[in-house]
C-alpha positions as CSV (number, residue, x, y, z in Angstrom):
1,M,-19.2,20.9,-42.5
2,T,-15.7,22.3,-43.2
3,K,-13.7,23.2,-40.2
4,P,-13.0,27.0,-40.1
5,A,-9.4,27.9,-40.8
6,Q,-9.0,29.6,-37.4
7,H,-10.4,26.6,-35.4
8,P,-7.8,25.5,-32.8
9,E,-6.4,21.9,-33.1
10,I,-8.1,19.6,-30.6
11,P,-6.0,16.4,-30.1
12,G,-7.9,13.1,-30.4
13,A,-8.2,11.0,-27.3
14,K,-9.8,7.6,-27.5
15,G,-7.3,5.5,-25.5
16,I,-7.7,3.7,-22.2
17,G,-5.3,4.2,-19.2
18,V,-4.7,2.5,-15.9
19,L,-3.0,4.4,-13.1
20,L,-1.7,2.3,-10.1
21,V,-1.4,4.5,-7.0
22,N,0.6,3.5,-3.9
23,L,1.2,5.4,-0.7
24,G,4.5,7.1,-1.3
25,T,8.2,7.3,-0.5
26,P,11.0,9.9,-0.1
27,D,13.2,10.4,-3.1
28,A,16.3,9.4,-1.2
29,P,17.2,8.0,2.3
30,T,18.4,11.4,3.5
31,P,17.0,13.6,6.3
32,A,16.2,16.4,3.8
33,A,14.3,14.1,1.4
34,V,12.5,12.4,4.3
35,R,11.5,15.8,5.7
36,R,9.9,16.8,2.4
37,Y,8.0,13.5,2.2
38,L,6.8,13.6,5.8
39,A,5.7,17.3,5.5
40,E,3.4,16.3,2.6
41,F,2.2,13.1,4.2
42,L,1.5,14.5,7.6
43,S,-0.1,17.7,6.2
44,D,-2.9,15.6,4.7
45,R,-6.1,16.2,6.6
46,R,-7.2,12.7,5.9
47,V,-4.1,11.3,7.6
48,V,-4.0,13.5,10.7
49,E,-7.5,14.5,11.8
50,I,-6.4,17.1,14.4
51,P,-7.4,20.8,14.1
52,R,-4.8,22.6,12.0
53,L,-4.2,25.2,14.7
54,V,-3.2,22.4,17.1
55,W,-1.3,20.2,14.6
56,K,0.8,22.6,12.6
57,P,3.0,23.8,15.5
58,I,3.5,20.1,16.5
59,L,4.4,19.1,12.9
60,H,6.7,22.0,12.1
61,G,8.1,22.6,15.5
62,I,8.7,19.1,16.7
63,I,8.1,16.2,14.3
64,L,9.8,17.6,11.2
65,N,12.8,18.6,13.3
66,T,13.3,15.3,15.0
67,R,11.8,12.4,12.9
68,P,13.5,12.8,9.5
69,R,17.0,11.8,10.7
70,K,15.6,8.7,12.4
71,S,13.4,7.7,9.5
72,A,16.3,8.4,7.0
73,H,18.4,5.8,8.9
74,A,15.5,3.3,8.7
75,Y,15.1,3.9,4.9
76,G,18.9,3.5,4.5
77,Q,18.6,0.0,5.9
78,V,16.2,-1.1,3.1
79,W,17.2,1.1,0.2
80,T,18.1,-0.8,-3.0
81,A,20.1,-0.1,-6.1
82,E,16.8,0.7,-7.8
83,G,15.9,3.1,-5.0
84,S,13.0,2.8,-2.6
85,P,11.6,-0.8,-2.4
86,L,8.1,0.5,-2.7
87,A,8.8,2.6,-5.8
88,A,10.9,-0.1,-7.5
89,I,8.3,-2.8,-6.9
90,T,5.4,-0.6,-7.9
91,A,7.2,0.3,-11.1
92,A,7.8,-3.4,-11.8
93,Q,4.1,-4.2,-11.2
94,A,3.1,-1.5,-13.7
95,R,5.5,-2.9,-16.3
96,K,4.3,-6.4,-15.9
97,L,0.6,-5.4,-16.0
98,Q,1.4,-3.5,-19.2
99,E,2.7,-6.7,-20.7
100,R,-0.5,-8.5,-19.8
101,L,-2.8,-5.8,-21.1
102,G,-0.8,-5.1,-24.2
103,E,-2.3,-2.5,-26.5
104,A,-5.7,-2.6,-24.7
105,A,-4.6,0.0,-22.1
106,A,-1.6,2.2,-21.2
107,V,-0.4,1.5,-17.6
108,S,1.3,4.0,-15.4
109,W,2.0,4.4,-11.7
110,A,2.1,7.2,-9.1
111,M,2.5,7.9,-5.5
112,R,0.0,9.7,-3.3
113,Y,2.9,11.5,-1.5
114,G,6.2,12.1,-3.3
115,N,7.1,11.2,-6.8
116,P,5.8,10.4,-9.4
117,A,2.8,12.6,-8.5
118,I,-0.7,11.6,-9.3
119,A,-1.4,14.9,-11.2
120,R,1.7,14.4,-13.4
121,E,0.8,10.9,-14.3
122,L,-2.8,11.6,-15.0
123,A,-1.7,14.4,-17.3
124,R,0.9,12.1,-19.0
125,L,-1.8,9.5,-19.7
126,Q,-4.1,12.1,-21.1
127,A,-1.3,13.5,-23.3
128,A,-0.8,10.0,-24.6
129,G,-4.4,9.9,-25.8
130,C,-6.2,8.3,-22.8
131,A,-9.7,9.6,-22.6
132,R,-10.8,7.0,-20.0
133,I,-8.6,6.2,-17.0
134,L,-9.0,3.6,-14.3
135,V,-7.4,4.8,-11.0
136,A,-6.4,1.9,-8.9
137,P,-5.5,2.7,-5.3
138,F,-3.2,-0.1,-4.0
139,Y,-5.1,-0.5,-0.7
140,P,-7.1,-3.7,-0.5
141,Q,-8.8,-2.5,2.7
142,Y,-10.6,0.8,2.5
143,S,-9.7,3.7,4.8
144,A,-10.4,7.4,4.5
145,A,-6.7,8.0,5.2
146,T,-5.6,5.9,2.2
147,T,-8.2,5.3,-0.5
148,A,-10.2,8.5,0.0
149,S,-6.9,10.5,0.1
150,V,-6.0,9.2,-3.3
151,M,-9.3,10.3,-4.7
152,D,-8.9,13.7,-3.1
153,A,-5.6,14.0,-5.1
154,V,-7.3,12.8,-8.3
155,G,-10.1,15.4,-7.8
156,D,-7.5,18.1,-7.2
157,A,-5.7,17.1,-10.4
158,L,-9.0,17.1,-12.4
159,K,-9.8,20.6,-11.2
160,A,-6.9,21.9,-13.2
161,L,-8.0,20.3,-16.5
162,R,-10.3,21.9,-18.9
163,W,-10.8,18.6,-20.8
164,Q,-11.1,15.9,-18.2
165,P,-10.8,12.2,-18.9
166,A,-13.5,9.9,-17.7
167,I,-12.5,8.2,-14.5
168,R,-13.2,4.9,-12.9
169,T,-11.9,3.8,-9.5
170,L,-10.8,0.3,-8.4
171,P,-13.0,-0.5,-5.3
172,P,-11.5,-2.1,-2.2
173,F,-10.8,-5.8,-2.8
174,Y,-10.3,-7.0,0.7
175,D,-12.6,-10.0,0.3
176,D,-12.3,-10.5,-3.5
177,P,-11.8,-14.2,-4.2
178,A,-8.9,-13.4,-6.6
179,Y,-7.1,-11.4,-3.9
180,V,-7.6,-14.0,-1.2
181,A,-6.5,-16.8,-3.6
182,A,-3.4,-14.8,-4.7
183,L,-2.4,-14.2,-1.0
184,A,-3.0,-17.8,-0.1
185,D,-1.0,-19.2,-3.0
186,D,1.9,-16.8,-2.5
187,L,2.1,-17.2,1.3
188,A,1.7,-21.0,1.1
189,G,4.7,-21.2,-1.2
190,Q,6.8,-19.0,1.1
191,L,5.8,-21.0,4.2
192,R,6.8,-24.3,2.5
193,R,10.2,-22.9,1.6
194,L,11.1,-21.9,5.2
195,A,13.9,-23.8,6.9
196,F,11.6,-24.2,10.0
197,V,7.9,-25.0,10.6
198,P,6.2,-21.9,12.2
199,E,3.8,-22.4,15.0
200,V,2.1,-19.1,14.3
201,L,1.5,-16.9,11.3
202,L,1.0,-13.3,12.4
203,L,-0.9,-11.2,9.9
204,S,0.2,-7.6,10.5
205,F,-1.9,-4.8,9.1
206,H,-1.0,-1.1,9.1
207,G,-2.6,0.5,12.2
208,M,-5.1,3.4,12.4
209,P,-6.2,5.5,15.3
210,E,-9.0,3.7,17.1
211,R,-11.2,6.8,16.7
212,T,-11.4,6.1,13.0
213,L,-13.3,3.0,13.7
214,Q,-15.7,4.9,16.0
215,L,-16.2,7.5,13.2
216,G,-17.4,4.8,10.8
217,D,-14.2,3.9,8.9
218,P,-14.6,0.3,7.6
219,Y,-10.8,-0.4,7.7
220,H,-10.8,-2.5,10.8
221,C,-13.6,-4.7,9.6
222,H,-12.0,-5.1,6.2
223,C,-8.7,-6.2,7.8
224,R,-10.5,-8.7,10.0
225,K,-12.4,-10.2,7.0
226,T,-9.3,-10.5,4.9
227,A,-7.6,-12.3,7.8
228,R,-10.5,-14.7,8.3
229,L,-10.8,-15.6,4.6
230,L,-7.1,-16.1,4.3
231,A,-7.0,-18.3,7.4
232,E,-9.8,-20.4,5.9
233,A,-7.9,-20.7,2.6
234,L,-4.6,-21.8,4.3
235,A,-6.2,-24.1,6.9
236,P,-6.4,-27.2,4.7
237,H,-2.7,-27.0,3.8
238,F,-1.4,-26.0,7.2
239,P,-3.7,-27.6,9.8
240,G,-1.3,-27.1,12.7
241,L,-0.7,-23.4,11.9
242,R,-2.3,-20.9,14.3
243,I,-3.1,-17.5,12.6
244,E,-3.3,-14.3,14.6
245,V,-3.9,-10.6,13.6
246,A,-2.2,-7.5,14.8
247,F,-1.7,-3.8,13.8
248,Q,1.6,-2.1,13.3
249,S,3.1,1.4,12.8
250,R,1.6,3.4,15.7
251,F,2.3,7.1,15.8
252,G,1.7,9.6,18.5
253,R,0.0,9.1,21.9
254,A,-3.6,8.3,20.8
255,K,-4.9,4.8,21.2
256,W,-4.7,2.8,17.9
257,L,-6.3,-0.4,16.7
258,E,-5.2,-3.3,18.8
259,P,-3.5,-5.6,19.4
260,Y,-0.2,-4.0,18.5
261,T,2.2,-6.1,16.5
262,E,5.3,-5.6,18.7
263,A,3.2,-6.5,21.8
264,V,1.9,-9.7,20.1
265,L,5.4,-10.7,19.1
266,A,6.8,-10.3,22.6
267,G,3.7,-11.9,24.1
268,E,3.9,-15.0,21.9
269,A,7.6,-15.5,22.7
270,G,6.8,-15.0,26.4
271,R,4.1,-17.6,26.3
272,G,6.4,-20.2,24.7
273,T,6.0,-19.8,21.0
274,R,9.5,-20.4,19.5
275,R,8.8,-20.3,15.8
276,I,6.8,-17.6,14.1
277,A,6.3,-16.2,10.6
278,I,4.9,-12.7,9.9
279,A,3.1,-11.4,6.8
280,A,1.6,-8.0,5.9
281,P,-1.4,-8.8,3.5
282,G,-2.6,-5.2,3.5
283,F,0.5,-4.1,1.6
284,M,0.7,-4.8,-2.1
285,A,4.5,-4.2,-2.2
286,D,7.3,-4.4,0.3
287,C,8.2,-1.1,1.9
288,L,9.8,0.5,5.0
289,E,7.0,-0.9,7.2
290,T,7.6,-4.4,6.1
291,R,11.4,-4.6,5.5
292,E,12.5,-2.5,8.4
293,E,9.7,-2.4,11.0
294,L,8.7,-6.1,10.6
295,A,11.7,-7.9,9.2
296,I,14.3,-6.1,11.3
297,R,12.7,-4.6,14.4
298,G,10.1,-7.3,14.6
299,R,12.7,-10.0,14.6
300,E,14.6,-8.3,17.4
301,V,11.5,-8.0,19.5
302,F,10.6,-11.7,19.1
303,L,14.1,-13.1,19.6
304,E,14.9,-10.9,22.6
305,A,11.6,-12.1,24.2
306,G,12.7,-15.7,23.9
307,G,11.7,-16.8,20.4
308,S,14.2,-18.9,18.3
309,D,13.0,-18.7,14.7
310,F,11.5,-15.7,12.9
311,A,10.6,-15.2,9.2
312,A,9.2,-12.0,7.6
313,L,7.3,-13.2,4.5
314,D,7.4,-11.0,1.3
315,C,4.3,-9.1,0.1
316,L,2.7,-10.0,-3.2
317,N,5.1,-7.7,-5.0
318,D,5.6,-8.4,-8.7
319,G,5.4,-12.2,-8.5
320,A,3.1,-14.3,-10.7
321,A,0.3,-14.3,-8.2
322,A,0.3,-10.5,-7.9
323,V,0.4,-9.8,-11.6
324,G,-2.4,-12.3,-12.2
325,L,-4.4,-10.6,-9.6
326,L,-3.8,-7.1,-11.1
327,E,-4.7,-8.3,-14.5
328,A,-8.0,-9.9,-13.2
329,L,-8.9,-6.7,-11.3
330,A,-8.0,-4.4,-14.1
331,R,-9.9,-6.3,-16.8
332,R,-13.0,-6.6,-14.6
333,E,-13.0,-2.8,-13.9
334,L,-12.3,-2.0,-17.5
335,A,-15.2,-4.0,-18.8
336,G,-17.1,-2.1,-21.4
337,W,-14.1,0.0,-22.1
338,I,-11.9,-2.7,-23.5
């Protein structure tokens, strides 16, 4: 059948896309940029589950008037020539995954909060001809405040589209053998390169309010299983290394998942531990929480409490172990599409 002359042009779309999504970062280490970022982040109902009538006056009357300057100073301590460590590393991960996948799929990256926005990158992939897109939240351990929030934003973006692409989602990979192997390989290499032999390896995961566990969020269980599997993988190579688990980044007055990272660091030094290494296996890329909270403030806490040697190990970032893991996960989830 001949197409009518007045028929509108419909662009073809047969390609495959992969969208890596990380948490987010301000555009600059300035109070104004941090305020914009925090306003978006802390307005997410998945992140702060307090009634809006109670939370909005606190957020806009207190937090956004006091916290941005302090946080901007912290960001300034870790900012790089390429910008935010989280953004620079996530961009590098996307580039290297693109090299691995070649023409099989177009790879892009976005941030749940801040730039580049999820809606913009989904639209960009679709404009490039991607009719099928794998959304990959960069959270190995599932939480409603992280993974579910990403999918909320994806859903909101899809609502604005008349012609929606087909969507797949990377599931949590907290116990995936490829993830555990990548962590074990990467951390073992870093431990061997240290100038001292640590007595303890502290695995620090991002904290969540304790009530999220009571409400059925599997995050705490996922973190504990990751830690157990990682400890089992490292044990044959470091038989004298004791591995502990803690949770960092508390916010507000509510009780959060315990034990708290700073309390564990101080407690270990107080009980005689002199040499410690700390790693954050729940983060796919180094960020403010690893490079400032752990590497700078964590060191201060441990040394002031009596410790002598402290090392903050890097996240997987864009090293060979990380890129191999990303390729394995992507190819598995794209099966049948590529």
